[in-house]
PDB file of N, CA, C and O in Angstrom:
ATOM      1  N   UNK A   1     228.140  47.414 -25.131  1.00  0.00           N
ATOM      2  CA  UNK A   1     229.193  47.643 -24.168  1.00  0.00           C
ATOM      3  C   UNK A   1     230.516  47.178 -24.767  1.00  0.00           C
ATOM      4  O   UNK A   1     230.661  46.012 -25.136  1.00  0.00           O
ATOM      5  N   UNK A   2     231.463  48.075 -24.861  1.00  0.00           N
ATOM      6  CA  UNK A   2     232.771  47.721 -25.377  1.00  0.00           C
ATOM      7  C   UNK A   2     233.698  47.390 -24.215  1.00  0.00           C
ATOM      8  O   UNK A   2     233.799  48.151 -23.252  1.00  0.00           O
ATOM      9  N   UNK A   3     234.367  46.259 -24.314  1.00  0.00           N
ATOM     10  CA  UNK A   3     235.272  45.831 -23.256  1.00  0.00           C
ATOM     11  C   UNK A   3     236.703  46.089 -23.712  1.00  0.00           C
ATOM     12  O   UNK A   3     237.364  45.199 -24.248  1.00  0.00           O
ATOM     13  N   UNK A   4     237.176  47.321 -23.493  1.00  0.00           N
ATOM     14  CA  UNK A   4     238.515  47.706 -23.932  1.00  0.00           C
ATOM     15  C   UNK A   4     239.590  46.819 -23.334  1.00  0.00           C
ATOM     16  O   UNK A   4     240.626  46.588 -23.956  1.00  0.00           O
ATOM     17  N   UNK A   5     239.347  46.322 -22.129  1.00  0.00           N
ATOM     18  CA  UNK A   5     240.396  45.544 -21.471  1.00  0.00           C
ATOM     19  C   UNK A   5     240.648  44.211 -22.169  1.00  0.00           C
ATOM     20  O   UNK A   5     241.776  43.720 -22.127  1.00  0.00           O
ATOM     21  N   UNK A   6     239.653  43.606 -22.806  1.00  0.00           N
ATOM     22  CA  UNK A   6     239.933  42.316 -23.451  1.00  0.00           C
ATOM     23  C   UNK A   6     240.839  42.510 -24.662  1.00  0.00           C
ATOM     24  O   UNK A   6     241.649  41.637 -24.978  1.00  0.00           O
ATOM     25  N   UNK A   7     240.710  43.624 -25.327  1.00  0.00           N
ATOM     26  CA  UNK A   7     241.634  43.915 -26.431  1.00  0.00           C
ATOM     27  C   UNK A   7     243.022  44.192 -25.885  1.00  0.00           C
ATOM     28  O   UNK A   7     244.008  43.672 -26.407  1.00  0.00           O
ATOM     29  N   UNK A   8     243.111  45.003 -24.845  1.00  0.00           N
ATOM     30  CA  UNK A   8     244.408  45.332 -24.258  1.00  0.00           C
ATOM     31  C   UNK A   8     245.103  44.080 -23.731  1.00  0.00           C
ATOM     32  O   UNK A   8     246.302  43.905 -23.947  1.00  0.00           O
ATOM     33  N   UNK A   9     244.371  43.211 -23.046  1.00  0.00           N
ATOM     34  CA  UNK A   9     244.961  41.985 -22.528  1.00  0.00           C
ATOM     35  C   UNK A   9     245.467  41.099 -23.665  1.00  0.00           C
ATOM     36  O   UNK A   9     246.539  40.502 -23.566  1.00  0.00           O
ATOM     37  N   UNK A  10     244.698  41.019 -24.733  1.00  0.00           N
ATOM     38  CA  UNK A  10     245.103  40.214 -25.892  1.00  0.00           C
ATOM     39  C   UNK A  10     246.366  40.793 -26.527  1.00  0.00           C
ATOM     40  O   UNK A  10     247.303  40.061 -26.847  1.00  0.00           O
ATOM     41  N   UNK A  11     246.379  42.097 -26.702  1.00  0.00           N
ATOM     42  CA  UNK A  11     247.532  42.744 -27.322  1.00  0.00           C
ATOM     43  C   UNK A  11     248.772  42.656 -26.434  1.00  0.00           C
ATOM     44  O   UNK A  11     249.886  42.547 -26.946  1.00  0.00           O
ATOM     45  N   UNK A  12     248.598  42.703 -25.120  1.00  0.00           N
ATOM     46  CA  UNK A  12     249.734  42.558 -24.200  1.00  0.00           C
ATOM     47  C   UNK A  12     250.432  41.212 -24.381  1.00  0.00           C
ATOM     48  O   UNK A  12     251.638  41.097 -24.162  1.00  0.00           O
ATOM     49  N   UNK A  13     249.676  40.207 -24.778  1.00  0.00           N
ATOM     50  CA  UNK A  13     250.238  38.866 -24.998  1.00  0.00           C
ATOM     51  C   UNK A  13     250.683  38.669 -26.452  1.00  0.00           C
ATOM     52  O   UNK A  13     251.176  37.603 -26.820  1.00  0.00           O
ATOM     53  N   UNK A  14     250.504  39.710 -27.272  1.00  0.00           N
ATOM     54  CA  UNK A  14     250.829  39.630 -28.700  1.00  0.00           C
ATOM     55  C   UNK A  14     250.076  38.517 -29.405  1.00  0.00           C
ATOM     56  O   UNK A  14     250.614  37.843 -30.283  1.00  0.00           O
ATOM     57  N   UNK A  15     248.819  38.333 -29.007  1.00  0.00           N
ATOM     58  CA  UNK A  15     247.963  37.328 -29.621  1.00  0.00           C
ATOM     59  C   UNK A  15     247.072  37.993 -30.664  1.00  0.00           C
ATOM     60  O   UNK A  15     246.634  39.130 -30.486  1.00  0.00           O
ATOM     61  N   UNK A  16     246.813  37.287 -31.733  1.00  0.00           N
ATOM     62  CA  UNK A  16     245.860  37.768 -32.731  1.00  0.00           C
ATOM     63  C   UNK A  16     244.442  37.430 -32.275  1.00  0.00           C
ATOM     64  O   UNK A  16     244.237  36.603 -31.387  1.00  0.00           O
ATOM     65  N   UNK A  17     243.479  38.085 -32.900  1.00  0.00           N
ATOM     66  CA  UNK A  17     242.086  37.725 -32.631  1.00  0.00           C
ATOM     67  C   UNK A  17     241.844  36.277 -33.024  1.00  0.00           C
ATOM     68  O   UNK A  17     241.081  35.574 -32.361  1.00  0.00           O
ATOM     69  N   UNK A  18     242.483  35.827 -34.090  1.00  0.00           N
ATOM     70  CA  UNK A  18     242.296  34.448 -34.535  1.00  0.00           C
ATOM     71  C   UNK A  18     242.800  33.458 -33.489  1.00  0.00           C
ATOM     72  O   UNK A  18     242.145  32.448 -33.231  1.00  0.00           O
ATOM     73  N   UNK A  19     243.948  33.732 -32.889  1.00  0.00           N
ATOM     74  CA  UNK A  19     244.487  32.833 -31.870  1.00  0.00           C
ATOM     75  C   UNK A  19     243.520  32.722 -30.697  1.00  0.00           C
ATOM     76  O   UNK A  19     243.246  31.622 -30.218  1.00  0.00           O
ATOM     77  N   UNK A  20     243.005  33.852 -30.237  1.00  0.00           N
ATOM     78  CA  UNK A  20     242.087  33.821 -29.102  1.00  0.00           C
ATOM     79  C   UNK A  20     240.768  33.155 -29.494  1.00  0.00           C
ATOM     80  O   UNK A  20     240.204  32.388 -28.714  1.00  0.00           O
ATOM     81  N   UNK A  21     240.284  33.441 -30.682  1.00  0.00           N
ATOM     82  CA  UNK A  21     239.060  32.780 -31.150  1.00  0.00           C
ATOM     83  C   UNK A  21     239.248  31.267 -31.191  1.00  0.00           C
ATOM     84  O   UNK A  21     238.347  30.514 -30.820  1.00  0.00           O
ATOM     85  N   UNK A  22     240.420  30.825 -31.641  1.00  0.00           N
ATOM     86  CA  UNK A  22     240.709  29.386 -31.660  1.00  0.00           C
ATOM     87  C   UNK A  22     240.715  28.817 -30.245  1.00  0.00           C
ATOM     88  O   UNK A  22     240.201  27.722 -30.018  1.00  0.00           O
ATOM     89  N   UNK A  23     241.291  29.548 -29.291  1.00  0.00           N
ATOM     90  CA  UNK A  23     241.323  29.097 -27.901  1.00  0.00           C
ATOM     91  C   UNK A  23     239.912  28.963 -27.327  1.00  0.00           C
ATOM     92  O   UNK A  23     239.646  28.096 -26.494  1.00  0.00           O
ATOM     93  N   UNK A  24     239.013  29.838 -27.788  1.00  0.00           N
ATOM     94  CA  UNK A  24     237.631  29.854 -27.301  1.00  0.00           C
ATOM     95  C   UNK A  24     236.712  28.974 -28.139  1.00  0.00           C
ATOM     96  O   UNK A  24     235.538  28.807 -27.808  1.00  0.00           O
ATOM     97  N   UNK A  25     237.246  28.408 -29.230  1.00  0.00           N
ATOM     98  CA  UNK A  25     236.469  27.556 -30.147  1.00  0.00           C
ATOM     99  C   UNK A  25     235.296  28.326 -30.762  1.00  0.00           C
ATOM    100  O   UNK A  25     234.175  27.825 -30.855  1.00  0.00           O
ATOM    101  N   UNK A  26     235.596  29.569 -31.183  1.00  0.00           N
ATOM    102  CA  UNK A  26     234.598  30.393 -31.851  1.00  0.00           C
ATOM    103  C   UNK A  26     235.215  30.985 -33.111  1.00  0.00           C
ATOM    104  O   UNK A  26     236.424  30.893 -33.322  1.00  0.00           O
ATOM    105  N   UNK A  27     234.386  31.587 -33.936  1.00  0.00           N
ATOM    106  CA  UNK A  27     234.815  32.245 -35.162  1.00  0.00           C
ATOM    107  C   UNK A  27     235.515  33.558 -34.819  1.00  0.00           C
ATOM    108  O   UNK A  27     235.136  34.226 -33.858  1.00  0.00           O
ATOM    109  N   UNK A  28     236.539  33.935 -35.600  1.00  0.00           N
ATOM    110  CA  UNK A  28     237.255  35.189 -35.362  1.00  0.00           C
ATOM    111  C   UNK A  28     236.333  36.404 -35.444  1.00  0.00           C
ATOM    112  O   UNK A  28     236.478  37.345 -34.663  1.00  0.00           O
ATOM    113  N   UNK A  29     235.395  36.390 -36.376  1.00  0.00           N
ATOM    114  CA  UNK A  29     234.482  37.530 -36.510  1.00  0.00           C
ATOM    115  C   UNK A  29     233.593  37.658 -35.272  1.00  0.00           C
ATOM    116  O   UNK A  29     233.248  38.765 -34.858  1.00  0.00           O
ATOM    117  N   UNK A  30     233.231  36.531 -34.696  1.00  0.00           N
ATOM    118  CA  UNK A  30     232.444  36.550 -33.463  1.00  0.00           C
ATOM    119  C   UNK A  30     233.259  37.175 -32.343  1.00  0.00           C
ATOM    120  O   UNK A  30     232.760  38.017 -31.597  1.00  0.00           O
ATOM    121  N   UNK A  31     234.520  36.759 -32.228  1.00  0.00           N
ATOM    122  CA  UNK A  31     235.376  37.335 -31.185  1.00  0.00           C
ATOM    123  C   UNK A  31     235.558  38.832 -31.414  1.00  0.00           C
ATOM    124  O   UNK A  31     235.488  39.615 -30.466  1.00  0.00           O
ATOM    125  N   UNK A  32     235.789  39.232 -32.645  1.00  0.00           N
ATOM    126  CA  UNK A  32     235.960  40.644 -32.965  1.00  0.00           C
ATOM    127  C   UNK A  32     234.739  41.457 -32.544  1.00  0.00           C
ATOM    128  O   UNK A  32     234.863  42.573 -32.040  1.00  0.00           O
ATOM    129  N   UNK A  33     233.568  40.885 -32.756  1.00  0.00           N
ATOM    130  CA  UNK A  33     232.328  41.573 -32.372  1.00  0.00           C
ATOM    131  C   UNK A  33     232.239  41.738 -30.852  1.00  0.00           C
ATOM    132  O   UNK A  33     231.633  42.698 -30.376  1.00  0.00           O
ATOM    133  N   UNK A  34     232.832  40.818 -30.083  1.00  0.00           N
ATOM    134  CA  UNK A  34     232.879  40.973 -28.629  1.00  0.00           C
ATOM    135  C   UNK A  34     233.796  42.127 -28.254  1.00  0.00           C
ATOM    136  O   UNK A  34     233.453  42.943 -27.398  1.00  0.00           O
ATOM    137  N   UNK A  35     234.956  42.200 -28.887  1.00  0.00           N
ATOM    138  CA  UNK A  35     235.917  43.262 -28.569  1.00  0.00           C
ATOM    139  C   UNK A  35     235.367  44.644 -28.881  1.00  0.00           C
ATOM    140  O   UNK A  35     235.623  45.596 -28.144  1.00  0.00           O
ATOM    141  N   UNK A  36     234.625  44.760 -29.953  1.00  0.00           N
ATOM    142  CA  UNK A  36     234.113  46.070 -30.361  1.00  0.00           C
ATOM    143  C   UNK A  36     232.781  46.421 -29.721  1.00  0.00           C
ATOM    144  O   UNK A  36     232.300  47.547 -29.844  1.00  0.00           O
ATOM    145  N   UNK A  37     232.189  45.453 -29.038  1.00  0.00           N
ATOM    146  CA  UNK A  37     230.913  45.718 -28.390  1.00  0.00           C
ATOM    147  C   UNK A  37     229.705  45.542 -29.281  1.00  0.00           C
ATOM    148  O   UNK A  37     228.588  45.866 -28.879  1.00  0.00           O
ATOM    149  N   UNK A  38     229.910  45.031 -30.494  1.00  0.00           N
ATOM    150  CA  UNK A  38     228.791  44.778 -31.399  1.00  0.00           C
ATOM    151  C   UNK A  38     227.898  43.682 -30.831  1.00  0.00           C
ATOM    152  O   UNK A  38     226.672  43.773 -30.885  1.00  0.00           O
ATOM    153  N   UNK A  39     228.532  42.638 -30.283  1.00  0.00           N
ATOM    154  CA  UNK A  39     227.801  41.533 -29.643  1.00  0.00           C
ATOM    155  C   UNK A  39     228.153  41.483 -28.165  1.00  0.00           C
ATOM    156  O   UNK A  39     229.291  41.750 -27.779  1.00  0.00           O
ATOM    157  N   UNK A  40     227.179  41.143 -27.349  1.00  0.00           N
ATOM    158  CA  UNK A  40     227.431  40.919 -25.921  1.00  0.00           C
ATOM    159  C   UNK A  40     228.175  39.598 -25.758  1.00  0.00           C
ATOM    160  O   UNK A  40     227.951  38.649 -26.509  1.00  0.00           O
ATOM    161  N   UNK A  41     229.059  39.551 -24.771  1.00  0.00           N
ATOM    162  CA  UNK A  41     229.825  38.336 -24.523  1.00  0.00           C
ATOM    163  C   UNK A  41     228.994  37.396 -23.656  1.00  0.00           C
ATOM    164  O   UNK A  41     228.574  37.778 -22.563  1.00  0.00           O
ATOM    165  N   UNK A  42     228.753  36.179 -24.123  1.00  0.00           N
ATOM    166  CA  UNK A  42     228.030  35.207 -23.302  1.00  0.00           C
ATOM    167  C   UNK A  42     228.826  34.885 -22.031  1.00  0.00           C
ATOM    168  O   UNK A  42     230.052  34.989 -22.011  1.00  0.00           O
ATOM    169  N   UNK A  43     228.116  34.497 -20.986  1.00  0.00           N
ATOM    170  CA  UNK A  43     228.768  34.242 -19.703  1.00  0.00           C
ATOM    171  C   UNK A  43     229.851  33.173 -19.783  1.00  0.00           C
ATOM    172  O   UNK A  43     230.887  33.300 -19.131  1.00  0.00           O
ATOM    173  N   UNK A  44     229.629  32.120 -20.574  1.00  0.00           N
ATOM    174  CA  UNK A  44     230.650  31.073 -20.660  1.00  0.00           C
ATOM    175  C   UNK A  44     231.927  31.581 -21.314  1.00  0.00           C
ATOM    176  O   UNK A  44     233.022  31.165 -20.936  1.00  0.00           O
ATOM    177  N   UNK A  45     231.801  32.466 -22.283  1.00  0.00           N
ATOM    178  CA  UNK A  45     232.978  33.050 -22.939  1.00  0.00           C
ATOM    179  C   UNK A  45     233.660  34.032 -21.989  1.00  0.00           C
ATOM    180  O   UNK A  45     234.888  34.076 -21.921  1.00  0.00           O
ATOM    181  N   UNK A  46     232.876  34.812 -21.262  1.00  0.00           N
ATOM    182  CA  UNK A  46     233.436  35.754 -20.290  1.00  0.00           C
ATOM    183  C   UNK A  46     234.236  35.005 -19.223  1.00  0.00           C
ATOM    184  O   UNK A  46     235.334  35.425 -18.860  1.00  0.00           O
ATOM    185  N   UNK A  47     233.690  33.910 -18.728  1.00  0.00           N
ATOM    186  CA  UNK A  47     234.388  33.099 -17.730  1.00  0.00           C
ATOM    187  C   UNK A  47     235.660  32.496 -18.323  1.00  0.00           C
ATOM    188  O   UNK A  47     236.692  32.442 -17.653  1.00  0.00           O
ATOM    189  N   UNK A  48     235.592  32.046 -19.570  1.00  0.00           N
ATOM    190  CA  UNK A  48     236.774  31.477 -20.223  1.00  0.00           C
ATOM    191  C   UNK A  48     237.857  32.539 -20.394  1.00  0.00           C
ATOM    192  O   UNK A  48     239.036  32.256 -20.183  1.00  0.00           O
ATOM    193  N   UNK A  49     237.475  33.746 -20.771  1.00  0.00           N
ATOM    194  CA  UNK A  49     238.442  34.836 -20.909  1.00  0.00           C
ATOM    195  C   UNK A  49     239.111  35.145 -19.573  1.00  0.00           C
ATOM    196  O   UNK A  49     240.319  35.377 -19.520  1.00  0.00           O
ATOM    197  N   UNK A  50     238.335  35.147 -18.504  1.00  0.00           N
ATOM    198  CA  UNK A  50     238.898  35.397 -17.175  1.00  0.00           C
ATOM    199  C   UNK A  50     239.918  34.313 -16.822  1.00  0.00           C
ATOM    200  O   UNK A  50     240.975  34.616 -16.270  1.00  0.00           O
ATOM    201  N   UNK A  51     239.610  33.061 -17.136  1.00  0.00           N
ATOM    202  CA  UNK A  51     240.556  31.968 -16.868  1.00  0.00           C
ATOM    203  C   UNK A  51     241.814  32.107 -17.725  1.00  0.00           C
ATOM    204  O   UNK A  51     242.927  31.946 -17.225  1.00  0.00           O
ATOM    205  N   UNK A  52     241.640  32.402 -19.000  1.00  0.00           N
ATOM    206  CA  UNK A  52     242.771  32.540 -19.915  1.00  0.00           C
ATOM    207  C   UNK A  52     243.716  33.646 -19.450  1.00  0.00           C
ATOM    208  O   UNK A  52     244.936  33.479 -19.472  1.00  0.00           O
ATOM    209  N   UNK A  53     243.151  34.763 -19.033  1.00  0.00           N
ATOM    210  CA  UNK A  53     243.964  35.917 -18.644  1.00  0.00           C
ATOM    211  C   UNK A  53     244.327  35.942 -17.163  1.00  0.00           C
ATOM    212  O   UNK A  53     245.089  36.807 -16.731  1.00  0.00           O
ATOM    213  N   UNK A  54     243.794  35.005 -16.381  1.00  0.00           N
ATOM    214  CA  UNK A  54     244.108  34.959 -14.965  1.00  0.00           C
ATOM    215  C   UNK A  54     243.597  36.164 -14.209  1.00  0.00           C
ATOM    216  O   UNK A  54     244.293  36.719 -13.358  1.00  0.00           O
ATOM    217  N   UNK A  55     242.384  36.565 -14.521  1.00  0.00           N
ATOM    218  CA  UNK A  55     241.770  37.717 -13.871  1.00  0.00           C
ATOM    219  C   UNK A  55     240.331  37.371 -13.493  1.00  0.00           C
ATOM    220  O   UNK A  55     239.899  36.230 -13.657  1.00  0.00           O
ATOM    221  N   UNK A  56     239.601  38.345 -12.995  1.00  0.00           N
ATOM    222  CA  UNK A  56     238.203  38.120 -12.636  1.00  0.00           C
ATOM    223  C   UNK A  56     237.279  38.663 -13.724  1.00  0.00           C
ATOM    224  O   UNK A  56     237.670  39.509 -14.528  1.00  0.00           O
ATOM    225  N   UNK A  57     236.080  38.172 -13.729  1.00  0.00           N
ATOM    226  CA  UNK A  57     235.088  38.716 -14.663  1.00  0.00           C
ATOM    227  C   UNK A  57     234.767  40.161 -14.299  1.00  0.00           C
ATOM    228  O   UNK A  57     234.450  40.965 -15.175  1.00  0.00           O
ATOM    229  N   UNK A  58     234.847  40.494 -13.014  1.00  0.00           N
ATOM    230  CA  UNK A  58     234.621  41.888 -12.609  1.00  0.00           C
ATOM    231  C   UNK A  58     235.631  42.819 -13.273  1.00  0.00           C
ATOM    232  O   UNK A  58     235.280  43.918 -13.702  1.00  0.00           O
ATOM    233  N   UNK A  59     236.879  42.381 -13.356  1.00  0.00           N
ATOM    234  CA  UNK A  59     237.894  43.194 -14.023  1.00  0.00           C
ATOM    235  C   UNK A  59     237.554  43.347 -15.503  1.00  0.00           C
ATOM    236  O   UNK A  59     237.623  44.447 -16.051  1.00  0.00           O
ATOM    237  N   UNK A  60     237.188  42.243 -16.145  1.00  0.00           N
ATOM    238  CA  UNK A  60     236.854  42.287 -17.573  1.00  0.00           C
ATOM    239  C   UNK A  60     235.664  43.198 -17.840  1.00  0.00           C
ATOM    240  O   UNK A  60     235.587  43.839 -18.888  1.00  0.00           O
ATOM    241  N   UNK A  61     234.736  43.254 -16.888  1.00  0.00           N
ATOM    242  CA  UNK A  61     233.535  44.083 -17.043  1.00  0.00           C
ATOM    243  C   UNK A  61     233.757  45.531 -16.608  1.00  0.00           C
ATOM    244  O   UNK A  61     232.860  46.363 -16.740  1.00  0.00           O
ATOM    245  N   UNK A  62     234.940  45.830 -16.094  1.00  0.00           N
ATOM    246  CA  UNK A  62     235.232  47.193 -15.673  1.00  0.00           C
ATOM    247  C   UNK A  62     234.669  47.551 -14.308  1.00  0.00           C
ATOM    248  O   UNK A  62     234.526  48.731 -13.986  1.00  0.00           O
ATOM    249  N   UNK A  63     234.347  46.547 -13.507  1.00  0.00           N
ATOM    250  CA  UNK A  63     233.771  46.796 -12.186  1.00  0.00           C
ATOM    251  C   UNK A  63     234.830  46.973 -11.105  1.00  0.00           C
ATOM    252  O   UNK A  63     234.527  47.417  -9.998  1.00  0.00           O
ATOM    253  N   UNK A  64     236.080  46.623 -11.432  1.00  0.00           N
ATOM    254  CA  UNK A  64     237.182  46.788 -10.506  1.00  0.00           C
ATOM    255  C   UNK A  64     238.451  47.066 -11.304  1.00  0.00           C
ATOM    256  O   UNK A  64     238.558  46.704 -12.476  1.00  0.00           O
ATOM    257  N   UNK A  65     239.404  47.712 -10.650  1.00  0.00           N
ATOM    258  CA  UNK A  65     240.710  47.937 -11.258  1.00  0.00           C
ATOM    259  C   UNK A  65     241.705  46.862 -10.837  1.00  0.00           C
ATOM    260  O   UNK A  65     242.845  46.853 -11.301  1.00  0.00           O
ATOM    261  N   UNK A  66     241.279  45.958  -9.963  1.00  0.00           N
ATOM    262  CA  UNK A  66     242.124  44.875  -9.456  1.00  0.00           C
ATOM    263  C   UNK A  66     242.225  43.775 -10.505  1.00  0.00           C
ATOM    264  O   UNK A  66     241.236  43.111 -10.818  1.00  0.00           O
ATOM    265  N   UNK A  67     243.429  43.586 -11.045  1.00  0.00           N
ATOM    266  CA  UNK A  67     243.621  42.600 -12.103  1.00  0.00           C
ATOM    267  C   UNK A  67     243.619  41.180 -11.548  1.00  0.00           C
ATOM    268  O   UNK A  67     243.113  40.263 -12.194  1.00  0.00           O
ATOM    269  N   UNK A  68     244.176  40.994 -10.364  1.00  0.00           N
ATOM    270  CA  UNK A  68     244.269  39.643  -9.790  1.00  0.00           C
ATOM    271  C   UNK A  68     242.871  39.077  -9.545  1.00  0.00           C
ATOM    272  O   UNK A  68     241.961  39.791  -9.123  1.00  0.00           O
ATOM    273  N   UNK A  69     242.719  37.779  -9.818  1.00  0.00           N
ATOM    274  CA  UNK A  69     241.417  37.151  -9.599  1.00  0.00           C
ATOM    275  C   UNK A  69     241.164  36.928  -8.113  1.00  0.00           C
ATOM    276  O   UNK A  69     242.076  37.018  -7.291  1.00  0.00           O
ATOM    277  N   UNK A  70     239.934  36.640  -7.791  1.00  0.00           N
ATOM    278  CA  UNK A  70     239.569  36.284  -6.432  1.00  0.00           C
ATOM    279  C   UNK A  70     240.194  34.934  -6.089  1.00  0.00           C
ATOM    280  O   UNK A  70     240.505  34.154  -6.989  1.00  0.00           O
ATOM    281  N   UNK A  71     240.381  34.650  -4.810  1.00  0.00           N
ATOM    282  CA  UNK A  71     240.874  33.309  -4.449  1.00  0.00           C
ATOM    283  C   UNK A  71     239.849  32.250  -4.865  1.00  0.00           C
ATOM    284  O   UNK A  71     238.643  32.493  -4.812  1.00  0.00           O
ATOM    285  N   UNK A  72     240.338  31.066  -5.282  1.00  0.00           N
ATOM    286  CA  UNK A  72     239.401  30.009  -5.690  1.00  0.00           C
ATOM    287  C   UNK A  72     238.599  29.471  -4.510  1.00  0.00           C
ATOM    288  O   UNK A  72     239.010  29.598  -3.356  1.00  0.00           O
ATOM    289  N   UNK A  73     237.463  28.873  -4.810  1.00  0.00           N
ATOM    290  CA  UNK A  73     236.637  28.232  -3.789  1.00  0.00           C
ATOM    291  C   UNK A  73     237.389  27.073  -3.174  1.00  0.00           C
ATOM    292  O   UNK A  73     238.200  26.425  -3.837  1.00  0.00           O
ATOM    293  N   UNK A  74     237.122  26.810  -1.907  1.00  0.00           N
ATOM    294  CA  UNK A  74     237.765  25.678  -1.231  1.00  0.00           C
ATOM    295  C   UNK A  74     236.885  24.471  -1.255  1.00  0.00           C
ATOM    296  O   UNK A  74     237.262  23.422  -0.734  1.00  0.00           O
TER     297      UNK A  74
END
């Protein structure tokens, strides 16, 4: 599964794959494999990406077009 939106979100911020990999504490090649769909994104990385980009995991997975995240738990 290729997640086109994670590449688009990264490029919108003018971030390199290396910068995002550093933020996630992973190797750049590992991150690249997530963007291209070679490797599945683990849930902890998916959640971290949602936090970094201020969106929901549903948006990252293509399940919604709504970029804004859900309201936080009370």
